[in-house]
N, C-alpha and C positions, 0 to 999 in steps of 0.2 A: 934441362937446360939444351939440350939439342934441338928440341921443338923451339924453345924461344930463339934460338938462331936462326931458323928457318923463317918463323914470324917476323922477324926484324927484317929480313932481306924484303919481304912483301911489303911491309911497311914502309922500309926506306927506297922502294922502287927497284925494279931489276933491271938490268941492262939490256935484255933481250927484247929490243925494239925492233918494227918493220926497217928502220933505216938501217941499224946494225948489221941485220942479217943480209940486206943488199950489198952492204959494204963489204962483209966478211963472211960470205956463204959456206967457205971451206970449215969454219969453224962450227957453224949451225949445223952442217952436214955431219961432223964428227960426234956430235951429240947423240943423233941417231944411228951411226954405224958402231954400235955398241964393242962388236966383235971384230973392228977394223978390218972388214972384208974388201971395203972399197965400193960398197952398194947398201942399199935401204930397201929391206922387203915390205910386203904388204903387213905382215904381222909386227915389225918393229914400229910401223909407222901406225897402226891402229891401235896397238899396245897402250901407245903413249896417249893417243886421243881418247880412248874409253877411261884412261885415268884422270884425264883432265875435265873438269866440270866448268867449262868455260862458258861465257856469255853468249857466244855464237851457236853454240850447240843448243842452247835451252830454246832461242830463237828459232831455231829450224832453218840456219841458214843454208845458202845453195852449196856453201864450200862444206862439205862432209869430208869426214877423212878419204874415202874412196874418190870423190872428186878431186881432193887434193893429189892422192897417189896418181890418179889418170893424167892430171897436167904435167906431173913431174916426170914420168914414164914417157919419154919423148918416143922411144922406139918400141913400147908395148911388150917389152918381153917380161914383165912382173917385177922386176927390180929397178929400182931409182941408182943410176951411177953417180960417181961424185960429179963427173962433167955434166950430166943431164942436170942435176940439181943446181950447180952452178949458173949453167945457161939459161934455165927457165927461172932462178930466182932474180938474177941480174936482169932481166927483160920485163919492165911493168906492162908491156904490152901482153904480155904471154901469161903474167902472173900479177893481178891486179892488188890493190891495197888490202881488200878484205881478205885474201886469200893469204897474203902476206902477215897480217895481224893475226891468223890460225897458226900460221906456221911459227910465229913469234910466242905465241900463249904456248905451244907444245915445246918449242926450246926451253922457254920458262921451266916447264914441268920437268923437261929431261934434267936442266942444271939442277932443280933442286934434288931430284933422285940422285944424282950423282955427287952433290955436296952430302947428303945425308949418308950413302953408301961409304965415302970418306971418312966421316965421322964415327963410324960403327968401328 
């Protein structure tokens, strides 16, 4: 029954779209910041990306998880702060539609994981 609940979300469509992430980057950030530390590590981002079997990964897109991490890590300190995430996501010049679509897919995966954990 729990599997059915997740499947119907996918069929009905998930609300994690690039437009929603640009409009509400703080909520998207919170999905990745599972420990509520105020930052995202390479491990947190890559763990989700590795679990996500998305179309952009099969095509070998330019935007793999490390390139996304580097784009979001403005100061190069190997962590993405909430402020960095919000600043980059909100700027279409810094973070284009293809990269944002990748983040949307990762957010969708994180939301599914969170929903599944709450059902257990």
